[in-house]
NUGU-842323 format. One record per residue (C-alpha): residue number from 1; z, y, x; residue in one letter. Coordinates in steps of 0.001 Angstrom, whole numbers, plus 500000, padded with zeros to 6 digits. Layout:
// NUGU-842323
<rec><seq>NUM</seq><Z>Z</Z><Y>Y</Y><X>X</X><type>a</type></rec>
...
// end
This chain:
// NUGU-842323
<rec><seq>1</seq><Z>120164</Z><Y>652480</Y><X>985359</X><type>m</type></rec>
<rec><seq>2</seq><Z>118252</Z><Y>654877</Y><X>983102</X><type>t</type></rec>
<rec><seq>3</seq><Z>118058</Z><Y>658657</Y><X>982710</X><type>i</type></rec>
<rec><seq>4</seq><Z>117584</Z><Y>659778</Y><X>979098</X><type>l</type></rec>
<rec><seq>5</seq><Z>115830</Z><Y>663047</Y><X>978285</X><type>l</type></rec>
<rec><seq>6</seq><Z>117250</Z><Y>664080</Y><X>974889</X><type>a</type></rec>
<rec><seq>7</seq><Z>115805</Z><Y>667390</Y><X>973729</X><type>t</type></rec>
<rec><seq>8</seq><Z>114249</Z><Y>669295</Y><X>970855</X><type>s</type></rec>
<rec><seq>9</seq><Z>111207</Z><Y>670130</Y><X>972983</X><type>f</type></rec>
<rec><seq>10</seq><Z>107689</Z><Y>670075</Y><X>971632</X><type>e</type></rec>
<rec><seq>11</seq><Z>105559</Z><Y>667192</Y><X>973007</X><type>p</type></rec>
<rec><seq>12</seq><Z>103822</Z><Y>669277</Y><X>975686</X><type>d</type></rec>
<rec><seq>13</seq><Z>107076</Z><Y>670671</Y><X>977075</X><type>e</type></rec>
<rec><seq>14</seq><Z>108720</Z><Y>667248</Y><X>976986</X><type>r</type></rec>
<rec><seq>15</seq><Z>105779</Z><Y>665766</Y><X>978885</X><type>a</type></rec>
<rec><seq>16</seq><Z>106033</Z><Y>668527</Y><X>981494</X><type>q</type></rec>
<rec><seq>17</seq><Z>109714</Z><Y>667766</Y><X>982064</X><type>w</type></rec>
<rec><seq>18</seq><Z>109097</Z><Y>664038</Y><X>982369</X><type>l</type></rec>
<rec><seq>19</seq><Z>106339</Z><Y>664611</Y><X>984922</X><type>a</type></rec>
<rec><seq>20</seq><Z>108451</Z><Y>666994</Y><X>987015</X><type>l</type></rec>
<rec><seq>21</seq><Z>111510</Z><Y>664746</Y><X>986948</X><type>l</type></rec>
<rec><seq>22</seq><Z>109552</Z><Y>661630</Y><X>987864</X><type>r</type></rec>
<rec><seq>23</seq><Z>107948</Z><Y>663516</Y><X>990734</X><type>e</type></rec>
<rec><seq>24</seq><Z>111337</Z><Y>664636</Y><X>992087</X><type>r</type></rec>
<rec><seq>25</seq><Z>113157</Z><Y>661374</Y><X>991403</X><type>l</type></rec>
<rec><seq>26</seq><Z>110798</Z><Y>658553</Y><X>992407</X><type>p</type></rec>
<rec><seq>27</seq><Z>112286</Z><Y>655172</Y><X>991736</X><type>g</type></rec>
<rec><seq>28</seq><Z>114432</Z><Y>656400</Y><X>988838</X><type>e</type></rec>
<rec><seq>29</seq><Z>113858</Z><Y>655113</Y><X>985328</X><type>s</type></rec>
<rec><seq>30</seq><Z>113424</Z><Y>658214</Y><X>983162</X><type>i</type></rec>
<rec><seq>31</seq><Z>112643</Z><Y>658084</Y><X>979456</X><type>t</type></rec>
<rec><seq>32</seq><Z>112683</Z><Y>660308</Y><X>976393</X><type>d</type></rec>
<rec><seq>33</seq><Z>112996</Z><Y>657333</Y><X>974047</X><type>r</type></rec>
<rec><seq>34</seq><Z>116067</Z><Y>655358</Y><X>973071</X><type>r</type></rec>
<rec><seq>35</seq><Z>114952</Z><Y>651944</Y><X>971970</X><type>e</type></rec>
<rec><seq>36</seq><Z>116451</Z><Y>648505</Y><X>971601</X><type>g</type></rec>
<rec><seq>37</seq><Z>118940</Z><Y>647578</Y><X>974287</X><type>g</type></rec>
<rec><seq>38</seq><Z>118072</Z><Y>650549</Y><X>976510</X><type>d</type></rec>
<rec><seq>39</seq><Z>121213</Z><Y>652400</Y><X>975416</X><type>a</type></rec>
<rec><seq>40</seq><Z>123401</Z><Y>650124</Y><X>977498</X><type>a</type></rec>
<rec><seq>41</seq><Z>121551</Z><Y>651159</Y><X>980658</X><type>h</type></rec>
<rec><seq>42</seq><Z>121631</Z><Y>654947</Y><X>980165</X><type>v</type></rec>
<rec><seq>43</seq><Z>124042</Z><Y>656535</Y><X>982636</X><type>d</type></rec>
<rec><seq>44</seq><Z>122707</Z><Y>660124</Y><X>982761</X><type>i</type></rec>
<rec><seq>45</seq><Z>121561</Z><Y>662266</Y><X>979836</X><type>a</type></rec>
<rec><seq>46</seq><Z>119507</Z><Y>665420</Y><X>980316</X><type>l</type></rec>
<rec><seq>47</seq><Z>119812</Z><Y>667529</Y><X>977193</X><type>v</type></rec>
<rec><seq>48</seq><Z>118471</Z><Y>670653</Y><X>975506</X><type>a</type></rec>
<rec><seq>49</seq><Z>119597</Z><Y>670980</Y><X>971884</X><type>n</type></rec>
<rec><seq>50</seq><Z>119553</Z><Y>667186</Y><X>971427</X><type>p</type></rec>
<rec><seq>51</seq><Z>119419</Z><Y>665710</Y><X>967926</X><type>p</type></rec>
<rec><seq>52</seq><Z>122885</Z><Y>665054</Y><X>966530</X><type>r</type></rec>
<rec><seq>53</seq><Z>124033</Z><Y>661606</Y><X>967532</X><type>g</type></rec>
<rec><seq>54</seq><Z>121524</Z><Y>661249</Y><X>970366</X><type>a</type></rec>
<rec><seq>55</seq><Z>124322</Z><Y>660764</Y><X>972910</X><type>l</type></rec>
<rec><seq>56</seq><Z>126550</Z><Y>658519</Y><X>970831</X><type>a</type></rec>
<rec><seq>57</seq><Z>126800</Z><Y>654819</Y><X>971632</X><type>g</type></rec>
<rec><seq>58</seq><Z>125937</Z><Y>655119</Y><X>975338</X><type>l</type></rec>
<rec><seq>59</seq><Z>128737</Z><Y>653108</Y><X>976961</X><type>p</type></rec>
<rec><seq>60</seq><Z>127543</Z><Y>653639</Y><X>980538</X><type>g</type></rec>
<rec><seq>61</seq><Z>127100</Z><Y>657422</Y><X>980322</X><type>l</type></rec>
<rec><seq>62</seq><Z>128438</Z><Y>659159</Y><X>983449</X><type>r</type></rec>
<rec><seq>63</seq><Z>126943</Z><Y>662659</Y><X>983197</X><type>l</type></rec>
<rec><seq>64</seq><Z>125529</Z><Y>664991</Y><X>980549</X><type>i</type></rec>
<rec><seq>65</seq><Z>123383</Z><Y>667628</Y><X>982245</X><type>q</type></rec>
<rec><seq>66</seq><Z>122328</Z><Y>670578</Y><X>980112</X><type>s</type></rec>
<rec><seq>67</seq><Z>118873</Z><Y>671984</Y><X>980781</X><type>l</type></rec>
<rec><seq>68</seq><Z>120015</Z><Y>675290</Y><X>979312</X><type>w</type></rec>
<rec><seq>69</seq><Z>122649</Z><Y>677736</Y><X>980574</X><type>a</type></rec>
<rec><seq>70</seq><Z>124622</Z><Y>677791</Y><X>977317</X><type>g</type></rec>
<rec><seq>71</seq><Z>126670</Z><Y>674777</Y><X>976256</X><type>v</type></rec>
<rec><seq>72</seq><Z>128342</Z><Y>676071</Y><X>973090</X><type>d</type></rec>
<rec><seq>73</seq><Z>126169</Z><Y>673931</Y><X>970794</X><type>r</type></rec>
<rec><seq>74</seq><Z>126973</Z><Y>670810</Y><X>972798</X><type>l</type></rec>
<rec><seq>75</seq><Z>130704</Z><Y>671533</Y><X>972671</X><type>l</type></rec>
<rec><seq>76</seq><Z>130502</Z><Y>672068</Y><X>968907</X><type>a</type></rec>
<rec><seq>77</seq><Z>128749</Z><Y>668724</Y><X>968312</X><type>d</type></rec>
<rec><seq>78</seq><Z>131387</Z><Y>666023</Y><X>967621</X><type>p</type></rec>
<rec><seq>79</seq><Z>128860</Z><Y>663281</Y><X>968446</X><type>t</type></rec>
<rec><seq>80</seq><Z>128650</Z><Y>664402</Y><X>972088</X><type>v</type></rec>
<rec><seq>81</seq><Z>131128</Z><Y>662232</Y><X>974041</X><type>p</type></rec>
<rec><seq>82</seq><Z>134105</Z><Y>664389</Y><X>974997</X><type>a</type></rec>
<rec><seq>83</seq><Z>135148</Z><Y>662125</Y><X>977882</X><type>d</type></rec>
<rec><seq>84</seq><Z>131870</Z><Y>662370</Y><X>979828</X><type>v</type></rec>
<rec><seq>85</seq><Z>131430</Z><Y>665155</Y><X>982422</X><type>p</type></rec>
<rec><seq>86</seq><Z>129189</Z><Y>667929</Y><X>981109</X><type>l</type></rec>
<rec><seq>87</seq><Z>127309</Z><Y>670237</Y><X>983494</X><type>a</type></rec>
<rec><seq>88</seq><Z>125578</Z><Y>673474</Y><X>982577</X><type>r</type></rec>
<rec><seq>89</seq><Z>122304</Z><Y>674612</Y><X>984072</X><type>m</type></rec>
<rec><seq>90</seq><Z>122787</Z><Y>677110</Y><X>986885</X><type>v</type></rec>
<rec><seq>91</seq><Z>119418</Z><Y>677963</Y><X>988375</X><type>d</type></rec>
<rec><seq>92</seq><Z>118706</Z><Y>680881</Y><X>990701</X><type>a</type></rec>
<rec><seq>93</seq><Z>115315</Z><Y>681425</Y><X>989052</X><type>a</type></rec>
<rec><seq>94</seq><Z>116958</Z><Y>681792</Y><X>985635</X><type>m</type></rec>
<rec><seq>95</seq><Z>119531</Z><Y>684212</Y><X>987043</X><type>n</type></rec>
<rec><seq>96</seq><Z>116768</Z><Y>686366</Y><X>988518</X><type>e</type></rec>
<rec><seq>97</seq><Z>114844</Z><Y>686325</Y><X>985242</X><type>a</type></rec>
<rec><seq>98</seq><Z>117964</Z><Y>687537</Y><X>983432</X><type>m</type></rec>
<rec><seq>99</seq><Z>118410</Z><Y>690292</Y><X>986004</X><type>a</type></rec>
<rec><seq>100</seq><Z>114795</Z><Y>691389</Y><X>985444</X><type>e</type></rec>
<rec><seq>101</seq><Z>115371</Z><Y>691654</Y><X>981692</X><type>t</type></rec>
<rec><seq>102</seq><Z>118624</Z><Y>693543</Y><X>982161</X><type>a</type></rec>
<rec><seq>103</seq><Z>117014</Z><Y>695979</Y><X>984594</X><type>l</type></rec>
<rec><seq>104</seq><Z>114095</Z><Y>696564</Y><X>982216</X><type>w</type></rec>
<rec><seq>105</seq><Z>116470</Z><Y>697282</Y><X>979328</X><type>a</type></rec>
<rec><seq>106</seq><Z>118683</Z><Y>699609</Y><X>981368</X><type>v</type></rec>
<rec><seq>107</seq><Z>115695</Z><Y>701518</Y><X>982748</X><type>l</type></rec>
<rec><seq>108</seq><Z>114194</Z><Y>701868</Y><X>979279</X><type>a</type></rec>
<rec><seq>109</seq><Z>117483</Z><Y>703152</Y><X>977867</X><type>l</type></rec>
<rec><seq>110</seq><Z>118195</Z><Y>705490</Y><X>980779</X><type>q</type></rec>
<rec><seq>111</seq><Z>114719</Z><Y>707043</Y><X>980693</X><type>r</type></rec>
<rec><seq>112</seq><Z>114347</Z><Y>707069</Y><X>976875</X><type>d</type></rec>
<rec><seq>113</seq><Z>111294</Z><Y>704804</Y><X>976965</X><type>f</type></rec>
<rec><seq>114</seq><Z>112178</Z><Y>703201</Y><X>973618</X><type>f</type></rec>
<rec><seq>115</seq><Z>112235</Z><Y>706700</Y><X>972098</X><type>d</type></rec>
<rec><seq>116</seq><Z>108891</Z><Y>707564</Y><X>973672</X><type>y</type></rec>
<rec><seq>117</seq><Z>107415</Z><Y>704376</Y><X>972207</X><type>a</type></rec>
<rec><seq>118</seq><Z>108656</Z><Y>705487</Y><X>968768</X><type>a</type></rec>
<rec><seq>119</seq><Z>107154</Z><Y>708939</Y><X>969348</X><type>q</type></rec>
<rec><seq>120</seq><Z>103780</Z><Y>707377</Y><X>970101</X><type>q</type></rec>
<rec><seq>121</seq><Z>103745</Z><Y>705611</Y><X>966741</X><type>r</type></rec>
<rec><seq>122</seq><Z>104057</Z><Y>709031</Y><X>965084</X><type>h</type></rec>
<rec><seq>123</seq><Z>101816</Z><Y>710937</Y><X>967530</X><type>a</type></rec>
<rec><seq>124</seq><Z>104741</Z><Y>713093</Y><X>968667</X><type>h</type></rec>
<rec><seq>125</seq><Z>104548</Z><Y>714794</Y><X>972081</X><type>w</type></rec>
<rec><seq>126</seq><Z>108114</Z><Y>715634</Y><X>973090</X><type>l</type></rec>
<rec><seq>127</seq><Z>109817</Z><Y>715780</Y><X>976495</X><type>h</type></rec>
<rec><seq>128</seq><Z>113379</Z><Y>714533</Y><X>976776</X><type>r</type></rec>
<rec><seq>129</seq><Z>115902</Z><Y>715367</Y><X>979533</X><type>p</type></rec>
<rec><seq>130</seq><Z>115463</Z><Y>713019</Y><X>982494</X><type>q</type></rec>
<rec><seq>131</seq><Z>118706</Z><Y>711285</Y><X>983433</X><type>r</type></rec>
<rec><seq>132</seq><Z>119317</Z><Y>709746</Y><X>986830</X><type>r</type></rec>
<rec><seq>133</seq><Z>120360</Z><Y>706161</Y><X>987486</X><type>a</type></rec>
<rec><seq>134</seq><Z>123558</Z><Y>707247</Y><X>989235</X><type>d</type></rec>
<rec><seq>135</seq><Z>124519</Z><Y>709138</Y><X>986065</X><type>e</type></rec>
<rec><seq>136</seq><Z>124142</Z><Y>706050</Y><X>983877</X><type>t</type></rec>
<rec><seq>137</seq><Z>127334</Z><Y>703992</Y><X>983741</X><type>r</type></rec>
<rec><seq>138</seq><Z>126836</Z><Y>700282</Y><X>983016</X><type>v</type></rec>
<rec><seq>139</seq><Z>129420</Z><Y>697668</Y><X>982034</X><type>v</type></rec>
<rec><seq>140</seq><Z>128397</Z><Y>694024</Y><X>982451</X><type>v</type></rec>
<rec><seq>141</seq><Z>130410</Z><Y>691628</Y><X>980290</X><type>l</type></rec>
<rec><seq>142</seq><Z>130480</Z><Y>688325</Y><X>982172</X><type>g</type></rec>
<rec><seq>143</seq><Z>131275</Z><Y>687850</Y><X>985847</X><type>a</type></rec>
<rec><seq>144</seq><Z>129659</Z><Y>684451</Y><X>986381</X><type>g</type></rec>
<rec><seq>145</seq><Z>126398</Z><Y>683470</Y><X>988039</X><type>q</type></rec>
<rec><seq>146</seq><Z>124167</Z><Y>685512</Y><X>985749</X><type>m</type></rec>
<rec><seq>147</seq><Z>126571</Z><Y>688427</Y><X>985506</X><type>g</type></rec>
<rec><seq>148</seq><Z>126839</Z><Y>688636</Y><X>989278</X><type>g</type></rec>
<rec><seq>149</seq><Z>123060</Z><Y>688555</Y><X>989733</X><type>t</type></rec>
<rec><seq>150</seq><Z>122573</Z><Y>691239</Y><X>987086</X><type>v</type></rec>
<rec><seq>151</seq><Z>125234</Z><Y>693437</Y><X>988644</X><type>r</type></rec>
<rec><seq>152</seq><Z>123687</Z><Y>693230</Y><X>992110</X><type>r</type></rec>
<rec><seq>153</seq><Z>120199</Z><Y>693996</Y><X>990778</X><type>r</type></rec>
<rec><seq>154</seq><Z>121422</Z><Y>697067</Y><X>988897</X><type>l</type></rec>
<rec><seq>155</seq><Z>123498</Z><Y>698331</Y><X>991814</X><type>e</type></rec>
<rec><seq>156</seq><Z>120473</Z><Y>697946</Y><X>994097</X><type>a</type></rec>
<rec><seq>157</seq><Z>118652</Z><Y>700307</Y><X>991737</X><type>n</type></rec>
<rec><seq>158</seq><Z>121338</Z><Y>702952</Y><X>991903</X><type>g</type></rec>
<rec><seq>159</seq><Z>123422</Z><Y>702250</Y><X>988791</X><type>y</type></rec>
<rec><seq>160</seq><Z>127233</Z><Y>702371</Y><X>988907</X><type>p</type></rec>
<rec><seq>161</seq><Z>128309</Z><Y>699023</Y><X>987434</X><type>v</type></rec>
<rec><seq>162</seq><Z>131623</Z><Y>697572</Y><X>986315</X><type>r</type></rec>
<rec><seq>163</seq><Z>131926</Z><Y>693860</Y><X>985547</X><type>a</type></rec>
<rec><seq>164</seq><Z>134413</Z><Y>692308</Y><X>983130</X><type>w</type></rec>
<rec><seq>165</seq><Z>135300</Z><Y>688726</Y><X>982211</X><type>s</type></rec>
<rec><seq>166</seq><Z>137292</Z><Y>687529</Y><X>979224</X><type>s</type></rec>
<rec><seq>167</seq><Z>140098</Z><Y>686408</Y><X>981547</X><type>r</type></rec>
<rec><seq>168</seq><Z>140767</Z><Y>689924</Y><X>982833</X><type>e</type></rec>
<rec><seq>169</seq><Z>142261</Z><Y>691566</Y><X>979766</X><type>g</type></rec>
<rec><seq>170</seq><Z>141931</Z><Y>695350</Y><X>979297</X><type>a</type></rec>
<rec><seq>171</seq><Z>139732</Z><Y>694910</Y><X>976234</X><type>w</type></rec>
<rec><seq>172</seq><Z>138243</Z><Y>697130</Y><X>974870</X><type>p</type></rec>
<rec><seq>173</seq><Z>139412</Z><Y>699748</Y><X>977376</X><type>q</type></rec>
<rec><seq>174</seq><Z>136784</Z><Y>698521</Y><X>979843</X><type>v</type></rec>
<rec><seq>175</seq><Z>134163</Z><Y>699997</Y><X>977516</X><type>l</type></rec>
<rec><seq>176</seq><Z>135498</Z><Y>703542</Y><X>977844</X><type>h</type></rec>
<rec><seq>177</seq><Z>132859</Z><Y>705783</Y><X>979368</X><type>g</type></rec>
<rec><seq>178</seq><Z>130111</Z><Y>703139</Y><X>979368</X><type>a</type></rec>
<rec><seq>179</seq><Z>126607</Z><Y>704395</Y><X>978686</X><type>d</type></rec>
<rec><seq>180</seq><Z>125173</Z><Y>700860</Y><X>978483</X><type>i</type></rec>
<rec><seq>181</seq><Z>126976</Z><Y>697560</Y><X>977811</X><type>v</type></rec>
<rec><seq>182</seq><Z>125239</Z><Y>694322</Y><X>978792</X><type>i</type></rec>
<rec><seq>183</seq><Z>126699</Z><Y>691170</Y><X>977252</X><type>n</type></rec>
<rec><seq>184</seq><Z>126402</Z><Y>687967</Y><X>979293</X><type>l</type></rec>
<rec><seq>185</seq><Z>129648</Z><Y>686301</Y><X>978219</X><type>l</type></rec>
<rec><seq>186</seq><Z>129847</Z><Y>682595</Y><X>977378</X><type>p</type></rec>
<rec><seq>187</seq><Z>130439</Z><Y>681936</Y><X>973705</X><type>l</type></rec>
<rec><seq>188</seq><Z>133970</Z><Y>680626</Y><X>973176</X><type>t</type></rec>
<rec><seq>189</seq><Z>136510</Z><Y>680973</Y><X>970360</X><type>p</type></rec>
<rec><seq>190</seq><Z>137975</Z><Y>683923</Y><X>972296</X><type>a</type></rec>
<rec><seq>191</seq><Z>134654</Z><Y>685774</Y><X>972614</X><type>t</type></rec>
<rec><seq>192</seq><Z>133136</Z><Y>685037</Y><X>969197</X><type>r</type></rec>
<rec><seq>193</seq><Z>132863</Z><Y>688326</Y><X>967312</X><type>g</type></rec>
<rec><seq>194</seq><Z>134173</Z><Y>690286</Y><X>970319</X><type>l</type></rec>
<rec><seq>195</seq><Z>131532</Z><Y>692987</Y><X>969856</X><type>l</type></rec>
<rec><seq>196</seq><Z>132840</Z><Y>694400</Y><X>966620</X><type>n</type></rec>
<rec><seq>197</seq><Z>133819</Z><Y>697743</Y><X>965095</X><type>a</type></rec>
<rec><seq>198</seq><Z>136928</Z><Y>697929</Y><X>967288</X><type>h</type></rec>
<rec><seq>199</seq><Z>134834</Z><Y>697485</Y><X>970435</X><type>a</type></rec>
<rec><seq>200</seq><Z>132105</Z><Y>699893</Y><X>969342</X><type>f</type></rec>
<rec><seq>201</seq><Z>134733</Z><Y>702558</Y><X>968583</X><type>a</type></rec>
<rec><seq>202</seq><Z>135799</Z><Y>702424</Y><X>972249</X><type>a</type></rec>
<rec><seq>203</seq><Z>132333</Z><Y>703512</Y><X>973397</X><type>l</type></rec>
<rec><seq>204</seq><Z>131288</Z><Y>707129</Y><X>973859</X><type>p</type></rec>
<rec><seq>205</seq><Z>128748</Z><Y>708558</Y><X>971443</X><type>r</type></rec>
<rec><seq>206</seq><Z>125224</Z><Y>707791</Y><X>972635</X><type>g</type></rec>
<rec><seq>207</seq><Z>126060</Z><Y>704432</Y><X>974246</X><type>a</type></rec>
<rec><seq>208</seq><Z>123765</Z><Y>701412</Y><X>973939</X><type>s</type></rec>
<rec><seq>209</seq><Z>124236</Z><Y>697649</Y><X>973716</X><type>l</type></rec>
<rec><seq>210</seq><Z>122125</Z><Y>694979</Y><X>975399</X><type>v</type></rec>
<rec><seq>211</seq><Z>123031</Z><Y>691513</Y><X>974094</X><type>n</type></rec>
<rec><seq>212</seq><Z>121539</Z><Y>688707</Y><X>976186</X><type>l</type></rec>
<rec><seq>213</seq><Z>124224</Z><Y>686063</Y><X>975606</X><type>a</type></rec>
<rec><seq>214</seq><Z>124769</Z><Y>684740</Y><X>972070</X><type>r</type></rec>
<rec><seq>215</seq><Z>124269</Z><Y>686249</Y><X>968642</X><type>g</type></rec>
<rec><seq>216</seq><Z>127739</Z><Y>685185</Y><X>967522</X><type>a</type></rec>
<rec><seq>217</seq><Z>129328</Z><Y>687587</Y><X>970006</X><type>h</type></rec>
<rec><seq>218</seq><Z>128260</Z><Y>690404</Y><X>967676</X><type>v</type></rec>
<rec><seq>219</seq><Z>129528</Z><Y>691167</Y><X>964189</X><type>v</type></rec>
<rec><seq>220</seq><Z>126179</Z><Y>692157</Y><X>962676</X><type>e</type></rec>
<rec><seq>221</seq><Z>127516</Z><Y>694418</Y><X>959939</X><type>a</type></rec>
<rec><seq>222</seq><Z>129640</Z><Y>696306</Y><X>962466</X><type>d</type></rec>
<rec><seq>223</seq><Z>126683</Z><Y>696739</Y><X>964822</X><type>l</type></rec>
<rec><seq>224</seq><Z>124458</Z><Y>698114</Y><X>962061</X><type>l</type></rec>
<rec><seq>225</seq><Z>127209</Z><Y>700512</Y><X>961001</X><type>a</type></rec>
<rec><seq>226</seq><Z>127715</Z><Y>701656</Y><X>964594</X><type>a</type></rec>
<rec><seq>227</seq><Z>123980</Z><Y>702340</Y><X>964890</X><type>l</type></rec>
<rec><seq>228</seq><Z>123755</Z><Y>704175</Y><X>961571</X><type>d</type></rec>
<rec><seq>229</seq><Z>126981</Z><Y>706167</Y><X>961810</X><type>l</type></rec>
<rec><seq>230</seq><Z>127727</Z><Y>706230</Y><X>965534</X><type>g</type></rec>
<rec><seq>231</seq><Z>128599</Z><Y>705801</Y><X>968308</X><type>p</type></rec>
<rec><seq>232</seq><Z>125694</Z><Y>703512</Y><X>969236</X><type>l</type></rec>
<rec><seq>233</seq><Z>122306</Z><Y>704990</Y><X>970020</X><type>r</type></rec>
<rec><seq>234</seq><Z>120301</Z><Y>701793</Y><X>970535</X><type>h</type></rec>
<rec><seq>235</seq><Z>120651</Z><Y>698008</Y><X>970702</X><type>a</type></rec>
<rec><seq>236</seq><Z>118447</Z><Y>695598</Y><X>972639</X><type>v</type></rec>
<rec><seq>237</seq><Z>119001</Z><Y>692142</Y><X>971139</X><type>l</type></rec>
<rec><seq>238</seq><Z>117645</Z><Y>688865</Y><X>972505</X><type>d</type></rec>
<rec><seq>239</seq><Z>119965</Z><Y>686466</Y><X>970646</X><type>v</type></rec>
<rec><seq>240</seq><Z>120995</Z><Y>686092</Y><X>967019</X><type>f</type></rec>
<rec><seq>241</seq><Z>123280</Z><Y>684119</Y><X>964701</X><type>d</type></rec>
<rec><seq>242</seq><Z>120231</Z><Y>682523</Y><X>963076</X><type>v</type></rec>
<rec><seq>243</seq><Z>117144</Z><Y>681817</Y><X>965174</X><type>e</type></rec>
<rec><seq>244</seq><Z>114312</Z><Y>682437</Y><X>964588</X><type>p</type></rec>
<rec><seq>245</seq><Z>115517</Z><Y>685747</Y><X>963173</X><type>l</type></rec>
<rec><seq>246</seq><Z>114697</Z><Y>685731</Y><X>959418</X><type>p</type></rec>
<rec><seq>247</seq><Z>111750</Z><Y>687933</Y><X>958479</X><type>a</type></rec>
<rec><seq>248</seq><Z>113871</Z><Y>689968</Y><X>956057</X><type>d</type></rec>
<rec><seq>249</seq><Z>116648</Z><Y>690720</Y><X>958560</X><type>h</type></rec>
<rec><seq>250</seq><Z>117364</Z><Y>694473</Y><X>958913</X><type>p</type></rec>
<rec><seq>251</seq><Z>117122</Z><Y>694276</Y><X>962707</X><type>y</type></rec>
<rec><seq>252</seq><Z>113325</Z><Y>693922</Y><X>962495</X><type>w</type></rec>
<rec><seq>253</seq><Z>112782</Z><Y>697309</Y><X>960905</X><type>s</type></rec>
<rec><seq>254</seq><Z>115742</Z><Y>699245</Y><X>962259</X><type>h</type></rec>
<rec><seq>255</seq><Z>114461</Z><Y>702187</Y><X>964346</X><type>p</type></rec>
<rec><seq>256</seq><Z>117307</Z><Y>701844</Y><X>966861</X><type>q</type></rec>
<rec><seq>257</seq><Z>116976</Z><Y>698103</Y><X>967472</X><type>v</type></rec>
<rec><seq>258</seq><Z>114665</Z><Y>696334</Y><X>969902</X><type>t</type></rec>
<rec><seq>259</seq><Z>114251</Z><Y>692626</Y><X>969100</X><type>v</type></rec>
<rec><seq>260</seq><Z>113335</Z><Y>689966</Y><X>971654</X><type>l</type></rec>
<rec><seq>261</seq><Z>112774</Z><Y>686327</Y><X>970555</X><type>p</type></rec>
<rec><seq>262</seq><Z>115400</Z><Y>684753</Y><X>972878</X><type>h</type></rec>
<rec><seq>263</seq><Z>113243</Z><Y>685129</Y><X>975994</X><type>v</type></rec>
<rec><seq>264</seq><Z>115476</Z><Y>687098</Y><X>978388</X><type>a</type></rec>
<rec><seq>265</seq><Z>115820</Z><Y>684149</Y><X>980768</X><type>a</type></rec>
<rec><seq>266</seq><Z>114059</Z><Y>680966</Y><X>979787</X><type>q</type></rec>
<rec><seq>267</seq><Z>114624</Z><Y>677791</Y><X>981758</X><type>t</type></rec>
<rec><seq>268</seq><Z>111933</Z><Y>677412</Y><X>984409</X><type>d</type></rec>
<rec><seq>269</seq><Z>111260</Z><Y>673671</Y><X>984363</X><type>a</type></rec>
<rec><seq>270</seq><Z>109957</Z><Y>673715</Y><X>987933</X><type>r</type></rec>
<rec><seq>271</seq><Z>113105</Z><Y>675075</Y><X>989552</X><type>s</type></rec>
<rec><seq>272</seq><Z>115485</Z><Y>673527</Y><X>987013</X><type>a</type></rec>
<rec><seq>273</seq><Z>114061</Z><Y>670079</Y><X>987784</X><type>a</type></rec>
<rec><seq>274</seq><Z>115218</Z><Y>670575</Y><X>991367</X><type>d</type></rec>
<rec><seq>275</seq><Z>118733</Z><Y>671345</Y><X>990098</X><type>v</type></rec>
<rec><seq>276</seq><Z>118682</Z><Y>668206</Y><X>987958</X><type>v</type></rec>
<rec><seq>277</seq><Z>117424</Z><Y>666064</Y><X>990837</X><type>a</type></rec>
<rec><seq>278</seq><Z>120293</Z><Y>667248</Y><X>993051</X><type>a</type></rec>
<rec><seq>279</seq><Z>122809</Z><Y>666336</Y><X>990339</X><type>q</type></rec>
<rec><seq>280</seq><Z>121281</Z><Y>662880</Y><X>989876</X><type>v</type></rec>
<rec><seq>281</seq><Z>121431</Z><Y>662228</Y><X>993612</X><type>r</type></rec>
<rec><seq>282</seq><Z>125085</Z><Y>663313</Y><X>993591</X><type>a</type></rec>
<rec><seq>283</seq><Z>125853</Z><Y>660810</Y><X>990813</X><type>v</type></rec>
<rec><seq>284</seq><Z>124143</Z><Y>658026</Y><X>992713</X><type>r</type></rec>
<rec><seq>285</seq><Z>125993</Z><Y>658885</Y><X>995939</X><type>a</type></rec>
<rec><seq>286</seq><Z>129367</Z><Y>659383</Y><X>994276</X><type>g</type></rec>
<rec><seq>287</seq><Z>129380</Z><Y>662984</Y><X>995518</X><type>a</type></rec>
<rec><seq>288</seq><Z>130993</Z><Y>665933</Y><X>993682</X><type>p</type></rec>
<rec><seq>289</seq><Z>129013</Z><Y>667339</Y><X>990770</X><type>l</type></rec>
<rec><seq>290</seq><Z>128294</Z><Y>671040</Y><X>990425</X><type>r</type></rec>
<rec><seq>291</seq><Z>128809</Z><Y>673475</Y><X>987537</X><type>h</type></rec>
<rec><seq>292</seq><Z>130933</Z><Y>671173</Y><X>985397</X><type>l</type></rec>
<rec><seq>293</seq><Z>132118</Z><Y>672649</Y><X>982119</X><type>v</type></rec>
<rec><seq>294</seq><Z>135813</Z><Y>673173</Y><X>981484</X><type>d</type></rec>
<rec><seq>295</seq><Z>135910</Z><Y>672065</Y><X>977861</X><type>r</type></rec>
<rec><seq>296</seq><Z>139226</Z><Y>673861</Y><X>977255</X><type>r</type></rec>
<rec><seq>297</seq><Z>137701</Z><Y>677189</Y><X>978240</X><type>r</type></rec>
<rec><seq>298</seq><Z>134352</Z><Y>676420</Y><X>976634</X><type>g</type></rec>
<rec><seq>299</seq><Z>132182</Z><Y>677040</Y><X>979686</X><type>y</type></rec>
// end
C-alpha cells in the first residue's frame, strides 16, 4: 500500500516532510506524486491544503490525516471523500507554540507594550499605570487541546482565566468583564461570524481581542467599528478571511491592530511526523485512530 503526501508545500518543505516520514516509517511506500495506476494502491493521504480533487478517485483510501490543526477547508471541499475517516493534527509542540503566542499577546496587552512601541515611533516618553496579571481577566474561547494548553500557561503566569466552548451556551454573556478575549474556536457554521457587533458590545470598554483561530470568526467591519468607536482598545490578529492579507487592507495601518502573518502556531514537521507515524501504525494494526473529526460538528 502507498501513503500519498498531498499538500500545497513549496518544494523544500515537501522534501523535508518526505525525508522525516521515510525516516519514521521505514518500509512504507511514501510519495508526493499521483501517477498512473498508483491511485489504486493509496490507502492513507497526508494533507495540507491539497489541490482540489487530489483525494478523489482513491478507492482504497482508509484515512485522511491533516498536517494542520484546522480542517475547515477540507470539510468545505466536495472532492474530499466524505466516507473516509479524517483526523486533525494534534501535536503537543503546536499546542505549546500557541500558548507562547497567547502569553506574549496577553503580557503585551496587560503591560501596554503595544502602546509603548507606538510611543517609540513618535519619540514620546510617557509612563502608563502598571496593571498586575491577577487584575487582568482573560476569556479563552475554545476548550480543546490548544485552548486547554493556553489556559494552563496563562494561569501559571497569574492570570484569572475562564474557558468557553460553543457547546456551552451563555453567549455572549461569557464575555462580560473580560479584559482580553483569546479566540481558539474551530470554524464551523455555528461559529462563523461569532465575533461581531453583538459580541463586542458585551465587552467592557478597554477590552482587547486576540484572534488565533480563523479570520472568518470575525466580522471585519464590526471589529473596525468596535476599535474606532469602542469598546475595543486593541486587536492582535494572526488569521484573516483572505490570506495573505491584501496590502490595502485597513488592518495594516490601523493604530490599534497588530498583524501577524498566520504564525501563532505553525506545524513543526519534526514532532508532527511522529504523530503521523503513530496514526499510520494504528491503521496497519487495525487499532483505534486518534483525533478523528466529527463531520457533523465540523471539528
